C-alpha positions as CSV (number, residue, x, y, z in Angstrom):
1,M,55.8,-29.5,72.7
2,S,52.4,-30.3,74.2
3,E,50.5,-28.1,76.6
4,T,47.3,-28.6,78.6
5,F,44.7,-25.9,79.3
6,T,41.3,-25.2,80.9
7,G,38.7,-22.8,79.8
8,G,35.1,-22.1,78.9
9,F,32.9,-20.2,76.5
10,T,29.7,-18.1,76.2
11,T,27.8,-17.0,73.1
12,D,30.4,-14.3,72.4
13,T,33.5,-15.3,74.3
14,L,36.0,-18.2,74.4
15,F,38.3,-18.3,77.4
16,I,41.5,-20.4,77.5
17,D,43.6,-20.6,80.6
18,L,47.1,-21.7,79.7
19,H,48.3,-21.7,83.3
20,D,51.9,-20.3,83.4
21,L,51.6,-19.3,79.8
22,G,48.9,-16.8,80.6
23,R,45.4,-16.6,79.2
24,L,43.7,-16.2,75.8
25,Y,40.3,-14.7,75.0
26,V,38.6,-14.9,71.6
27,L,35.7,-12.4,71.5
28,S,33.0,-11.5,69.0
29,K,32.7,-7.8,68.1
30,S,29.8,-7.4,70.5
31,A,31.7,-8.8,73.5
32,T,33.3,-6.6,76.2
33,P,37.1,-6.3,75.6
34,I,39.3,-7.9,78.2
35,K,41.6,-5.4,79.8
36,P,44.5,-5.3,80.5
37,A,45.6,-7.5,77.6
38,V,47.2,-7.3,74.2
39,M,44.3,-6.7,71.8
40,L,44.4,-7.9,68.2
41,Y,41.5,-7.2,65.9
42,F,40.6,-9.4,63.0
43,Q,38.3,-9.1,60.0
44,K,37.7,-12.5,58.3
45,S,41.0,-13.9,59.6
46,K,42.9,-10.8,58.5
47,L,44.6,-8.7,61.2
48,V,43.5,-5.1,60.9
49,G,44.4,-3.5,64.3
50,I,46.5,-3.8,67.4
51,G,46.1,-1.8,70.5
52,T,44.0,-1.0,73.6
53,E,41.6,1.1,71.5
54,Q,39.3,-0.3,68.8
55,P,40.5,0.4,65.2
56,K,38.5,2.5,62.8
57,Q,38.5,-0.4,60.4
58,T,35.7,-3.0,60.5
59,F,36.5,-6.1,62.6
60,D,34.5,-9.2,63.6
61,R,36.8,-11.0,66.1
62,I,39.2,-9.9,68.9
63,L,42.0,-12.0,70.2
64,C,43.1,-10.9,73.7
65,I,46.5,-12.2,75.0
66,D,47.1,-11.9,78.7
67,P,50.7,-13.1,79.1
68,P,52.3,-14.4,82.3
69,E,53.8,-12.0,84.8
70,T,57.3,-12.5,83.3
71,I,56.2,-10.8,80.0
72,R,55.1,-7.2,80.0
73,Q,52.1,-6.6,77.8
74,I,53.5,-3.5,76.1
75,N,56.6,-5.5,75.2
76,L,54.6,-8.4,73.8
77,E,52.5,-6.0,71.8
78,H,55.6,-4.4,70.3
79,F,57.0,-7.8,69.4
80,L,53.7,-9.0,67.8
81,I,53.5,-5.9,65.6
82,N,56.6,-7.2,63.9
83,Q,55.2,-10.7,63.4
84,V,52.1,-9.7,61.4
85,P,51.3,-9.9,57.7
86,A,53.0,-7.4,55.4
87,V,50.0,-7.0,53.3
88,G,47.1,-4.6,54.0
89,N,46.9,-1.6,56.3
90,L,47.4,-2.4,59.9
91,E,46.1,0.2,62.3
92,L,48.1,0.7,65.5
93,T,46.3,2.4,68.3
94,D,49.1,2.5,70.9
95,T,52.1,4.6,69.8
96,T,54.0,3.7,72.9
97,S,54.3,0.1,71.6
98,L,56.5,1.4,68.9
99,N,59.3,2.3,71.4
100,E,62.4,0.3,70.9
101,L,62.3,-3.1,72.4
102,P,65.5,-3.9,74.3
103,E,67.6,-6.6,72.7
104,E,67.7,-8.7,75.8
105,L,63.8,-8.9,75.9
106,V,63.4,-10.3,72.4
107,E,64.6,-13.9,73.1
108,P,62.3,-14.6,76.1
109,I,59.3,-13.0,74.3
110,D,60.0,-15.0,71.2
111,T,60.2,-18.2,73.3
112,Y,56.8,-17.4,74.8
113,F,55.4,-16.7,71.3
114,Q,56.7,-19.9,69.9
115,A,55.0,-21.8,72.8
116,I,51.6,-20.3,72.2
117,K,51.8,-20.1,68.4
118,P,50.5,-23.6,67.6
119,L,47.3,-22.9,69.5
120,L,46.9,-19.5,67.8
121,I,47.2,-21.2,64.4
122,Q,44.6,-23.9,65.5
123,L,42.3,-21.0,66.4
124,G,42.7,-19.4,63.0
125,F,45.2,-16.7,64.0
126,N,48.4,-17.3,62.0
127,L,50.3,-14.1,62.7
128,T,53.4,-15.2,60.9
129,S,51.9,-15.9,57.4
130,Q,53.5,-13.5,54.9
131,A,55.4,-12.1,57.8
132,R,57.6,-9.1,57.5
133,S,60.9,-9.0,59.3
134,Y,61.4,-7.2,62.5
135,Q,64.2,-5.1,60.9
136,A,62.1,-4.1,58.0
137,T,59.2,-3.0,60.2
138,T,60.9,-0.8,62.7
139,D,64.7,-0.7,62.0
140,K,65.0,-1.1,65.8
141,K,66.2,-4.6,66.2
142,T,69.7,-5.6,65.1
143,R,69.9,-8.2,62.3
144,H,72.7,-10.7,62.3
145,R,74.4,-11.8,59.0
146,W,75.9,-15.2,58.5
147,T,79.1,-15.4,56.3
148,K,81.4,-18.2,55.2
149,A,84.1,-16.7,57.4
150,I,82.0,-16.7,60.5
151,S,81.2,-20.4,60.0
152,E,84.8,-21.3,60.7
153,M,85.0,-19.4,63.9
154,P,84.4,-21.1,67.3
155,F,82.3,-19.4,69.9
156,Y,82.4,-20.4,73.5
157,V,79.6,-20.6,76.1
158,N,80.2,-20.3,79.8
159,Y,76.9,-19.5,81.6
160,R,75.0,-20.9,84.5
161,G,77.1,-24.0,84.8
162,S,77.0,-24.7,81.1
163,R,80.0,-24.8,78.8
164,G,80.4,-25.6,75.1
165,V,81.8,-24.7,71.7
166,V,79.5,-23.6,69.0
167,F,79.9,-23.0,65.3
168,W,77.4,-21.0,63.2
169,T,77.6,-23.6,60.5
170,N,75.1,-22.3,58.0
171,R,72.4,-19.6,57.9
172,N,69.8,-21.6,59.8
173,E,72.2,-24.1,61.4
174,L,74.4,-24.0,64.5
175,T,76.6,-26.9,65.6
176,L,77.2,-27.6,69.3
177,K,80.3,-29.6,69.5
178,T,80.7,-32.9,71.4
179,G,81.6,-32.6,75.1
180,A,79.4,-29.6,75.9
181,Q,78.2,-29.4,79.5
182,M,74.5,-28.6,80.0
183,T,73.0,-26.8,82.9
184,I,71.3,-29.6,85.0
185,T,68.7,-27.8,87.0
186,P,66.1,-25.6,85.3
187,P,64.9,-22.3,86.8
188,L,61.5,-22.5,88.4
189,N,58.6,-20.0,88.7
190,K,57.9,-18.5,92.1
191,D,55.3,-21.2,92.8
192,G,57.9,-24.0,92.1
193,T,56.6,-24.9,88.6
194,L,58.6,-25.0,85.4
195,G,58.4,-21.8,83.3
196,F,57.6,-21.9,79.6
197,S,61.3,-21.5,78.6
198,A,62.3,-24.5,80.8
199,R,59.6,-26.7,79.4
200,F,60.4,-25.6,75.8
201,A,64.1,-26.5,76.6
202,Q,63.1,-29.9,78.0
203,Q,61.3,-30.7,74.9
204,L,64.3,-29.7,72.8
205,R,66.5,-31.8,75.0
206,Q,64.2,-34.8,74.6
207,E,64.5,-34.5,70.8
208,H,68.3,-34.9,71.2
209,S,68.2,-37.3,74.1
210,A,70.4,-39.9,72.2
211,Q,73.1,-37.3,71.8
212,F,74.0,-36.6,75.5
213,H,74.7,-38.6,78.6
214,N,74.8,-37.2,82.2
215,Y,74.2,-33.8,80.7
216,V,77.3,-33.9,78.5
217,T,76.9,-34.1,74.7
218,T,78.3,-37.3,73.2
219,S,78.1,-36.1,69.6
220,D,77.8,-32.9,67.6
221,I,74.3,-31.5,67.8
222,T,72.7,-29.3,65.1
223,L,70.4,-26.6,66.3
224,K,68.4,-24.1,64.3
225,S,69.2,-20.8,66.0
226,V,71.2,-19.0,68.7
227,N,68.0,-19.1,70.7
228,E,67.9,-22.9,70.5
229,V,71.5,-23.1,71.6
230,G,70.6,-21.1,74.7
231,L,67.5,-23.2,75.4
232,F,69.4,-26.4,75.0
233,L,72.4,-25.5,77.1
234,Y,71.1,-23.3,79.9
235,F,67.3,-23.0,79.6
236,A,67.7,-19.5,78.0
237,G,66.6,-16.6,80.2
238,T,69.2,-14.2,78.7
239,N,70.3,-12.8,75.4
240,S,72.2,-15.7,73.9
241,W,73.7,-13.4,71.2
242,L,75.8,-12.0,74.0
243,Q,76.7,-15.3,75.6
244,L,78.4,-16.9,72.6
245,K,81.9,-15.4,72.6
246,D,85.2,-15.9,70.8
247,R,88.5,-16.6,72.5
248,N,88.9,-12.9,73.3
249,G,85.5,-12.4,74.7
250,R,83.9,-10.7,71.7
251,S,80.3,-11.9,71.3
252,I,78.7,-13.4,68.2
253,H,76.5,-10.3,68.2
254,D,79.5,-8.0,67.8
255,W,80.9,-10.2,65.0
256,T,77.6,-10.4,63.0
257,A,75.4,-7.5,63.8
258,V,74.1,-5.4,60.9
259,E,73.1,-2.0,62.1
């Protein structure tokens, strides 16, 4: 997935406008913090603090993420706390960001994070190296467990004009069966442009363009996650763990959740 951006820089600030993906600022220690924004403090490429207040630990760079209007900053901050390295002492200066993040918000925020992550890595901010799991950090988000028995169970999608049968084939593999109907028209932003989820979905569809015709799949399609199933079929925008259901209406979340 490719993105374009505009921006500028001064002696102590790099500004990147990602348009409907929000804005990024990379600041030196002496620069004035950009507020409101999600603030991440780094010392020699190691993340040492997250929050609106400066950490007590020494830092030399600040990454400020100003997300689009569709993503609340406090929710993004909470999500990022659970993407950071497991090593070292991370100082959190906003205790409110530790409140439970509703399950239905995780998927759209993760889609946003996946869209900006390549640029963050290029800038030297690899937040997912040696990452600890969301569950291990907060015990707030439900984990889902794959089993051999669940791999043989069909789950059905019927959402926003899309329909399909999905099998959770392997731990990191879901199979969308031939004949699935895809949502044709993507949702738009208020200004009429495509949102990041829709563009991410279009890229995914392009990768599998030889496997569907007139928005109906012509062969089985392998996808990497429940999130990808939602993006491919109906441009996401909802908690896909609740959209994949068995014949009796029980969701794949209910079948596989580990509390």
